[in-house]
C-alpha positions as CSV (number, residue, x, y, z in Angstrom):
1,M,0.0,0.0,0.0
2,A,1.4,3.4,-0.9
3,E,2.2,6.0,1.7
4,P,-0.1,8.9,2.1
5,F,0.9,12.1,0.3
6,D,2.8,14.5,2.7
7,M,1.8,18.1,1.8
8,N,4.1,19.5,4.5
9,Q,7.0,17.8,2.9
10,L,6.1,19.2,-0.5
11,F,6.0,22.7,1.0
12,R,9.3,22.3,2.6
13,Q,10.8,21.2,-0.7
14,I,9.3,24.1,-2.5
15,Q,10.7,26.5,0.2
16,E,14.1,24.9,-0.1
17,L,14.1,25.2,-3.9
18,G,13.0,28.9,-3.6
19,G,16.0,29.5,-1.3
20,K,18.3,27.9,-3.8
21,M,16.9,29.9,-6.6
22,K,17.5,33.2,-4.7
23,T,21.1,32.1,-4.1
24,V,21.6,31.3,-7.8
25,Q,20.1,34.7,-8.8
26,E,22.5,36.5,-6.6
27,T,25.4,34.5,-7.9
28,L,24.4,35.1,-11.5
29,R,24.1,38.8,-10.9
30,H,27.9,38.9,-10.6
31,R,28.7,36.4,-13.4
32,T,29.2,37.4,-17.0
33,A,29.6,35.8,-20.4
34,E,31.4,37.4,-23.3
35,A,31.8,37.0,-27.0
36,T,34.1,38.5,-29.5
37,V,33.6,38.6,-33.3
38,G,35.4,39.9,-36.3
39,G,38.8,38.9,-35.1
40,G,38.2,40.8,-31.8
41,M,36.8,43.9,-33.5
42,V,33.6,43.7,-31.4
43,R,33.3,42.4,-27.8
44,A,30.0,42.0,-26.0
45,V,29.5,41.1,-22.3
46,V,26.2,39.9,-20.9
47,N,25.5,39.2,-17.2
48,G,23.7,36.3,-15.6
49,K,20.5,38.4,-15.6
50,L,20.8,38.3,-19.4
51,E,21.5,42.0,-19.6
52,L,24.0,43.5,-21.9
53,V,26.5,45.2,-19.6
54,S,29.2,46.3,-22.1
55,I,30.1,46.5,-25.7
56,E,33.6,47.4,-27.0
57,I,34.3,48.3,-30.6
58,D,37.8,48.5,-32.0
59,P,38.2,51.9,-33.7
60,Q,39.5,50.0,-36.7
61,A,36.0,48.5,-37.1
62,V,34.5,51.9,-37.6
63,D,34.3,52.6,-41.3
64,A,31.7,55.2,-42.5
65,R,31.6,53.4,-45.9
66,D,30.6,50.1,-44.3
67,V,28.3,50.8,-41.4
68,E,26.3,47.7,-42.2
69,M,29.3,45.4,-41.4
70,L,29.8,47.0,-38.0
71,Q,26.1,46.6,-37.3
72,D,26.2,43.0,-38.2
73,L,29.3,42.5,-36.0
74,V,27.6,44.1,-33.0
75,V,24.4,42.0,-33.4
76,A,26.5,38.8,-33.7
77,A,28.6,39.6,-30.6
78,V,25.5,40.5,-28.5
79,N,23.6,37.4,-29.7
80,E,26.6,35.1,-28.9
81,A,27.2,36.6,-25.5
82,H,23.5,36.2,-24.7
83,R,23.6,32.5,-25.7
84,R,26.6,32.0,-23.5
85,A,24.9,33.8,-20.6
86,Q,21.9,31.6,-21.0
87,A,24.1,28.5,-20.9
88,L,25.7,29.9,-17.7
89,V,22.3,30.4,-16.2
90,Q,21.2,26.8,-17.1
91,E,24.4,25.3,-15.6
92,E,24.0,27.3,-12.3
93,L,20.3,26.3,-12.0
94,Q,21.1,22.6,-12.7
95,Q,23.8,22.6,-10.1
96,A,21.5,24.3,-7.5
97,T,18.4,22.2,-8.2
98,G,19.8,18.9,-9.5
99,L,17.2,19.1,-12.3
100,P,18.2,18.1,-15.8
101,L,18.8,20.9,-18.2
102,G,15.7,20.1,-20.3
103,A,13.5,20.6,-17.2
104,L,14.9,24.1,-16.7
105,G,13.8,25.5,-20.0
106,G,10.5,26.8,-18.6
107,L,12.3,28.6,-15.8
108,L,14.2,30.6,-18.5
109,G,11.2,31.7,-20.5
110,G,11.3,28.7,-22.7
111,T,14.9,29.1,-23.8
112,Q,17.1,26.0,-23.8
């Protein structure tokens, strides 16, 4: 015969998970991911809150005759840094919760 469901145990587990999530959020606030593109011409840094915190553009990348190339480099650097930050978030959440990465997609707004 199965044991009765323990609602108090479930609430304790939820509270514990909530505490772990707060710890992870605080840790991620101080962690960053970066990406460089164009042979180092553009560098983007995104924090663990998935916010763009800095962008550096080598002056040699600035060519008034080819603004489109610079725009493409900036977009590529930001997107790659954002992907790396998302991976960082997933790794931190997995370590804190013990849940498999696939289960964490919903916690990140559906990104995996």
